[in-house]
C-alpha positions in Angstrom: -73.8 -16.3 -25.5 -73.1 -20.3 -25.3 -75.4 -23.2 -25.8 -78.8 -21.1 -23.8 -81.6 -21.3 -25.1 -82.4 -19.3 -28.6 -84.2 -16.2 -28.2 -86.9 -16.2 -31.0 -85.0 -12.7 -32.2 -81.5 -14.7 -33.2 -80.7 -13.8 -36.9 -79.2 -17.6 -37.7 -82.9 -18.5 -37.0 -84.4 -16.3 -38.9 -82.7 -15.3 -41.7 -80.2 -18.4 -41.8 -77.0 -15.6 -40.7 -74.1 -18.0 -39.7 -71.8 -20.6 -40.1 -71.3 -24.1 -38.8 -68.9 -26.9 -39.3 -69.3 -30.4 -38.3 -66.5 -31.8 -37.4 -65.7 -35.9 -36.1 -64.2 -36.8 -32.4 -63.5 -39.9 -31.6 -62.8 -40.9 -27.8 -62.8 -37.5 -26.7 -59.9 -36.2 -29.6 -61.1 -33.8 -32.3 -58.1 -34.2 -34.4 -59.1 -31.7 -37.4 -60.3 -29.4 -35.0 -57.7 -26.3 -35.7 -58.7 -26.9 -39.6 -62.5 -26.4 -38.8 -61.9 -23.1 -36.7 -59.4 -22.0 -39.6 -62.3 -22.5 -42.1 -64.7 -20.6 -39.5 -62.2 -17.9 -38.8 -62.2 -17.4 -42.9 -66.0 -17.4 -43.2 -66.2 -15.1 -40.6 -64.3 -12.6 -42.3 -66.4 -13.0 -45.4 -69.1 -12.2 -43.9 -68.2 -9.6 -41.6 -68.6 -11.1 -38.3 -66.3 -11.3 -35.1 -65.2 -14.6 -33.9 -64.1 -15.8 -30.4 -61.6 -18.8 -32.2 -60.9 -19.4 -27.8 -64.3 -19.6 -26.8 -65.3 -21.9 -30.2 -62.7 -24.4 -29.3 -63.6 -24.6 -25.5 -67.1 -25.6 -26.5 -66.1 -28.3 -29.0 -63.7 -29.7 -26.6 -66.4 -29.0 -23.8 -69.5 -30.9 -26.0 -67.2 -33.7 -27.0 -67.7 -37.1 -25.3 -64.6 -38.8 -23.6 -65.4 -42.5 -25.7 -66.8 -42.7 -28.6 -67.0 -41.8 -31.8 -69.2 -38.6 -32.5 -70.2 -35.4 -34.9 -69.2 -32.5 -32.9 -71.5 -29.9 -34.6 -70.2 -26.1 -33.8 -72.8 -23.2 -34.6 -72.3 -19.4 -34.6 -75.1 -17.1 -35.4 -74.7 -13.5 -36.0 -77.1 -12.5 -33.0 -79.9 -10.6 -32.3 -80.5 -8.2 -34.3 -84.1 -7.3 -34.6 -86.4 -6.9 -37.1 -85.6 -6.9 -40.4 -82.0 -7.7 -42.8 -79.6 -5.2 -40.7 -77.4 -6.4 -37.8 -77.0 -4.3 -35.1 -73.6 -2.4 -35.0 -71.4 -4.1 -34.0 -72.8 -7.6 -34.2 -72.8 -10.0 -31.3 -72.4 -13.7 -32.6 -73.6 -16.6 -30.4 -71.8 -19.4 -30.6 -72.6 -23.2 -29.3 -71.6 -26.6 -30.1 -73.5 -30.1 -30.0 -72.4 -33.7 -30.2 -74.1 -36.8 -31.8 -72.9 -40.4 -32.3 -71.5 -41.1 -35.5 -71.2 -44.7 -36.6 -69.1 -45.1 -39.6 -70.4 -44.9 -43.2 -69.3 -49.0 -44.0 -71.7 -48.9 -46.9 -70.9 -47.4 -50.6 -73.7 -44.4 -51.9 -77.1 -45.0 -54.1 -77.0 -41.4 -55.4 -79.0 -39.5 -58.4 -78.3 -35.9 -59.5 -80.8 -33.9 -58.5 -82.6 -30.7 -59.9 -82.2 -28.6 -57.3 -79.2 -26.6 -58.5 -75.9 -25.3 -56.8 -75.9 -21.2 -56.7 -72.4 -21.1 -57.8 -73.0 -16.8 -58.0 -73.3 -16.9 -54.6 -70.8 -16.1 -51.8 -72.4 -18.7 -49.5 -72.0 -21.5 -52.2 -68.1 -21.7 -51.0 -68.9 -21.1 -46.9 -70.5 -23.5 -44.7 -73.0 -21.1 -44.1 -76.6 -21.6 -41.6 -78.8 -21.3 -45.1 -78.6 -24.9 -46.6 -82.2 -25.1 -47.9 -80.6 -26.2 -51.4 -78.5 -28.6 -49.9 -82.1 -30.2 -47.7 -84.1 -30.2 -51.1 -81.5 -32.0 -53.0 -81.2 -34.9 -49.8 -85.2 -34.6 -50.3 -85.0 -35.8 -54.1 -82.4 -38.5 -53.4 -84.5 -40.2 -50.9 -87.9 -39.9 -52.7 -85.7 -42.1 -55.7 -84.7 -44.6 -53.1 -80.8 -42.9 -52.7 -78.5 -41.9 -50.2 -77.6 -38.9 -51.6 -77.9 -36.5 -54.5 -75.3 -34.9 -56.8 -76.0 -31.1 -57.5 -75.1 -29.0 -60.5 -74.9 -25.8 -60.9 -76.9 -22.6 -62.5 -74.6 -23.6 -65.5 -75.1 -27.0 -65.7 -71.7 -28.2 -63.9 -70.8 -30.9 -61.1 -70.4 -28.6 -57.9 -70.8 -31.3 -55.0 -73.3 -34.0 -53.0 -76.1 -32.6 -50.4 -73.6 -32.8 -48.0 -69.9 -34.1 -49.2 -67.1 -32.9 -52.4 -67.2 -35.0 -55.6 -64.5 -37.3 -57.1 -64.3 -39.1 -60.1 -61.7 -41.5 -62.0 -62.2 -41.3 -65.4 -58.7 -42.7 -67.7 -56.7 -43.4 -64.7 -57.1 -39.7 -63.5 -58.5 -38.2 -60.8 -61.1 -34.8 -61.1 -63.0 -33.4 -58.8 -64.8 -30.0 -59.6 -62.9 -26.1 -58.9 -64.6 -24.5 -56.1 -65.8 -21.6 -58.6 -68.2 -23.9 -59.6 -70.1 -23.6 -56.3 -67.7 -25.8 -54.2 -67.9 -25.7 -50.3 -63.4 -26.1 -49.7 -63.6 -29.3 -47.6 -61.5 -30.5 -45.0 -61.4 -34.1 -46.4 -61.3 -33.1 -49.9 -58.0 -31.3 -49.3 -56.8 -33.7 -47.2 -57.1 -36.3 -49.7 -55.4 -34.0 -52.5 -52.6 -33.7 -50.6 -52.8 -37.8 -51.1 -53.7 -37.9 -54.4 -53.5 -35.5 -57.2 -56.9 -34.4 -58.9 -57.3 -32.1 -61.7 -59.8 -29.4 -60.7 -62.4 -29.0 -63.9 -65.6 -27.6 -64.6 -67.1 -30.3 -66.1 -70.7 -31.4 -66.9 -72.6 -34.3 -65.7 -71.9 -36.8 -69.2 -68.4 -37.1 -66.9 -69.6 -39.3 -64.4 -71.7 -40.9 -67.2 -68.3 -42.1 -68.7 -66.8 -42.2 -64.6 -64.5 -45.5 -64.0 -65.5 -44.6 -60.9 -67.0 -41.8 -58.5 -67.4 -41.4 -54.5 -67.5 -38.8 -51.8 -65.2 -37.2 -49.4 -66.4 -35.5 -46.0 -65.1 -35.3 -42.3 -67.7 -37.7 -41.0 -67.7 -40.5 -43.8 -64.4 -40.1 -45.2 -63.8 -41.7 -48.9 -67.0 -43.5 -49.3 -67.6 -44.9 -53.6 -70.7 -44.7 -55.0 -72.2 -47.7 -55.9 -74.9 -46.9 -58.2 -75.4 -43.8 -60.0 -79.0 -43.1 -61.6 -79.4 -46.2 -63.2 -76.2 -47.4 -63.9 -74.1 -49.5 -61.0 -70.8 -48.7 -60.2 -68.1 -51.8 -59.3 -65.8 -51.1 -56.6 -61.9 -49.9 -57.7 -59.0 -50.5 -56.6 -58.0 -46.4 -56.4 -61.0 -45.3 -54.3 -59.9 -48.4 -52.1 -56.4 -47.3 -51.4 -57.5 -43.3 -50.6 -60.4 -44.8 -48.2 -57.7 -46.5 -46.4 -54.9 -44.3 -46.9 -57.6 -41.7 -45.1 -59.4 -44.0 -42.4 -59.6 -43.1 -39.2 
């Protein structure tokens, strides 16, 4: 079933059982569609769900307006499953896609460190699942503090990510980012950036950000977004971050 009204017994609605991808569309073109579909396919393997790649691609293309800059979200739920945790056998996933206008983000971000933690022990921490409540709560903390985004630590107190972005910082002229096993989604823009400039994947505490010369965020919609304020600390623009932003710009 595709792009239909959501049944009340859908497992994505009731249990967060499913995956999503959010990708950038520019004037009818989805430049990273293949990479997003690859990641959803890998997520389906991890969750034990079938994936109709051709149908997913068709839905994304149908949802994409011919002109303008849009965020296209592809959602896959585990389908209808009645009451309880057990899926029907076999499951019948439900796919749908929607587009929303997405203006470029041109301002640096103000961030705070959230008290809401990332559960690095959960397989869901490395997948783009429909269970995003921790991210919602972390973002709410940031908004309540007058910030744009929240940095999330994992249960070991290590840096993980932002509520809706990957995290990078520069210290001593070297670029760092949290390791995937810290509870990090393998971001598509993260990978593109690391192919452009070497970055060391590390497990580090929040003190690494306090020492950093620069901090920035990445995702498919914002590209590279510098951080101008971390809590009460102001961060100056940095030439390397600006160079990376330009290199990955539209």
